[in-house]
C-alpha positions as CSV (number, residue, x, y, z in Angstrom):
1,M,-11.1,5.1,15.2
2,Y,-9.8,4.5,18.7
3,N,-6.0,4.8,18.2
4,P,-4.8,8.3,17.5
5,D,-1.2,7.1,17.0
6,F,-2.4,4.8,14.1
7,N,0.1,5.1,11.1
8,S,-2.4,5.4,8.3
9,T,0.4,6.4,5.6
10,E,2.1,2.8,6.3
11,F,-1.4,1.2,6.2
12,G,-2.0,2.7,2.8
13,G,1.3,1.1,1.5
14,I,0.3,-2.3,3.1
15,K,-3.0,-2.0,1.4
16,N,-1.4,-1.5,-2.0
17,E,1.2,-4.2,-1.5
18,A,-1.6,-6.7,-0.5
19,G,-2.4,-8.1,-3.9
20,L,1.1,-8.9,-4.8
21,N,2.3,-12.6,-4.7
22,R,5.4,-11.5,-2.9
23,F,3.6,-10.0,0.0
24,T,3.7,-11.2,3.5
25,L,2.6,-9.7,6.7
26,S,3.0,-11.0,10.2
27,V,1.1,-9.7,13.2
28,K,4.3,-8.5,14.7
29,K,5.0,-6.5,11.4
30,W,1.5,-5.0,11.4
31,I,1.9,-3.8,14.9
32,E,5.2,-2.3,14.4
33,K,4.4,-0.7,11.1
34,T,0.9,0.9,12.1
35,N,1.4,1.3,15.8
36,A,-1.7,-0.8,16.3
37,I,-3.5,-1.6,19.4
38,G,-5.9,-4.1,20.6
39,I,-3.9,-7.1,19.1
40,K,-0.9,-8.7,20.7
41,A,1.4,-11.3,19.4
42,T,3.9,-13.3,21.8
43,T,6.3,-16.1,21.0
44,G,7.4,-18.9,23.2
45,R,5.8,-21.9,24.7
46,Y,2.5,-20.2,25.8
47,G,2.7,-17.6,23.0
48,G,0.0,-16.9,20.4
49,T,-1.9,-14.1,19.0
50,F,-4.5,-12.2,20.9
51,A,-7.1,-9.5,19.8
52,H,-9.6,-7.5,21.4
53,K,-13.1,-9.3,21.1
54,E,-14.1,-6.6,18.6
55,I,-11.1,-7.5,16.2
56,A,-11.7,-11.2,16.7
57,F,-15.2,-10.9,15.7
58,E,-14.4,-9.1,12.4
59,F,-12.2,-12.2,11.6
60,G,-14.5,-14.7,12.7
């Protein structure tokens, strides 16, 4: 809704594969494939996954 660059066709492909046993999806892959905003994944010693509070509340 707030991201005009969101790749909805790629999202459809991810949604179709989500029920398969071989399906895996990382946060980095999600960001790369769908051009997602509001979520960030960093690696390293102080890395982690960070999300906008609206996104985090949905998962909580």
